[in-house]
N, C-alpha and C positions, 0 to 999 in steps of 0.2 A: 448307659448311665444306671448304676445300681440305685436302690431306694435311698440308702444313706446319702449318697451324692446329690440325688435329686432334692432331698429336703434340705441338706446344707447349702447348695447353690441357690435355691429360691429364697431361703431366708435371708441371704446376703443383700437382697434388694432393700431391705429395711435401712441400711447404712447410707447416708448421704454426706456429701462433702462438709467438713467443719465438725463433725461429730466425734464424741469421746465414747469410745467403745471397748466395753469388756469381752476379751476373747476367751471363750470356754476351752475345755479340755475334752478330748475323746475323738473316737473314730468317725462321728458324724460331723460334728463342728469342724473337723479337720478340713472338710471339703468347703466349708463357709469361708475359712481362712484363705484356703487357695483361691477361691473365687474373689475375695477381696483384694488379694495380691493381684490377680489378673486385672481387675478393674482399676487398680491404681496405675499399672502400666499402660493398660490399653485405653481407658476412659478418663483417666486424670483424677480419679477420685482421690480426695484428700482427707484423711482422719488420722486419729491418734488412738492406739489400743493399749489396753492394760491386760497382761496376760494373766491366767490362773494357775499357770504351772511352768515349771521349767522346759517341759517338752513344748508347750505352747509358745513360750518366749523364743525357743531355738528356731521353731518353724517361721514365726513372724519375722525374725531377724534374717533368715534366709530369703524371705520374699520382699524384704526391704520395707516392711511395715514399721513406721515410727512408733516407739513405745515410750510409756512414761510410767512413774510410780502411780500407785492409786491415790495417795494423799494429794498428789499435784493436779489431779483432774476431777476428783469427786465434787459434785455428783456427775455420774456418767449418763450420757443420753440412752444407751441401750447395752445390754449385755446378751450375747448369742452363745447358748451352751447346749450340750446333749443331756440325755437323761437315761437311766436304766429302767425306769418305769414312769408311766403317766397315766394317773387316774382320769375318770370322766369329770372330776372336778378340777383337773389340771394341778393336782398335787403331785409331788416328784418324790422319786428315790433316786439319788445320784452318790457317786462315790466309787463306782467299779473302777475308775482310773486313779483312785486315792487322792483326789484332788479337791474334794467337797469343802474343806475348811476354806481354802482360797476362793473357790467358786462361790460360796455363801458370802463372803466379805465383799466380793466385787458385785454380786447380784444385789445385795442389800442396798448399795449406794447407787443403785441404777435406776432410771425413771422407768424402764421397761426390762423385762426378763422375756426374751424370745427362746424358745426351746426347739431343737430339731431333733427328729427321731424317725426310725422306721416303724411299720405298723406293729411289729412283734412287741415294741415297748408300750403300746397303748393297752391298758387294762380298765376293767370297772372299779375296782379298788386296789390300793397298794398291798403288797405283801408277798407275791410270789418271788421277788428278788429280795435277798436279804439286805438289812438296813446296815450300812457302814457306819461305824461309830469310831472317830478318831480319839485317842487316849493317850495320856502321858506314859512314856516307857517306865518310869519309876513307879513301881506298885501296881503294874498292869494286871496282875492276876487278882489282886483284891477289888480292882475297879471293875474287872470281868464278873466278879461275883456280885457286886451291886448292881450291874447292868442286868445280868441274869435274873435277879430277884424281880425285875420289872416284867417278867414273863417271857423271856426269850432264850435261845441257846445260843451263845456267843463263842465264836471261834476266832482266834487271832489268825489274820490272813498271813500266808507264808508263800514263798516261791522257791522251788528246789530245795526246800528243808530250811530256808531262812526266812525270819520275819520280814514282811513288807515293810518299809519305812516310807512315810510320806516326804513331800518336800520340805516339810517343817521338822522332820526327824522323829515323828511319833509312830506309834503303831496303829493298826486298823482292826477293830473287832467286827466282824461279819455277824450280824444277829438276825436270828429267824424268829420273828413274832408271829408267823402264819398271816392270815388275812387281817389287816390293820383296820380297824372300824373308825378310829379317831386319831389320824396320824399327828394332829396339832397336839394332843394330849401326850402321846408317846414322846414327841419331841421334847416337850417341856419337862417331862419326868427324867428323861435321860440327861438333859443338860443341867438339871440340878444336882447331879451326882459328882462327887469329888473324883478327879481324874479324868472326867470326860470333858473333851475340849469342843467338839462339834460333832452333829449327826448328819447323815446323808438325807433327812427328810427336809424338803423344802416345800412348805404348806403355804398356800396363798400367795406365792411369789410370782409365779408365771402368769403373764397376761396373753400370751400368743403361743401356740404350739403348731410346728409345721410337722405333719405325719405323712410319710411317703409308703405307698403300697401299689399293687398292680394297677390300680385305677387312677394313679397320680398323686398329687400331694394335696392333702387336706389341711385346711388352716382352721385351727380351733382357738376360739377366743373366750377368755374369762368373762362371764356374764355379770352384768352390773348387780352390785350388792353381794356378790359372793366373795 
C-alpha cells in the first residue's frame, strides 16, 4: 500500500451509516472513495455523497455510491478531500486538480473537513506550491494584472498549449507568492479583486489531517482556539 492509499483508506473510517459526505477530488482522496465503495458492498455502509468535480462524480457512480446535489443535503456531516500543501497550522493550498471552487463550496457547508495527504505535502508554512486562483475567462489578462499587483507572478494554467478549463468553464491562474506569512490576508485580498472567483487557500477550515509516510499515518488535529 502506497502512502496516498494508506492515508485515504484510514480517513474513510470517519464515515458512518446515515452520514452526508462531501467527496473531494484528487489522487489521494481517490483511495478514500474506493474504500467507501468497498465498505458499502462488503459492510453495508449507507451514506449519501456530494461530489466536488465531474471526475469524482463519475468514480462515485461507478462504485454505486448514491449522490445528491449540495443544496439537498447541506449541512454535510463531513467532507474528505486532498491538498497540495498542508501547513503546521493546518492551513491548505488546494486546486492542483482545478476543482477548488467546488471543493471550497462543499467544505464550507460541512461540519468537519478531513484532509488526506502523503508527507511530501506537509510544510511548516505555505508557499512552495503555487496558489491556484480561478478567474472568469472574460478579461482574464486584466484580472491577472490585478492579481500580480498583490505580490505574485501569475501564469495561466495550460495543458498541451491550451488553457485548462475548470468544471465551471473558467481559467486557472497559478500564482507564485513565495513563502506566505499570512494566508488569510492573501485570500481576502485576492477575493476582493474583480474577475477572481475563488482561491486555493483554505484557511482555518481543516480540523483533521491524515498524513502518511514511512512510519505510518499521522493524524493531525486543529488545536482549540486556532
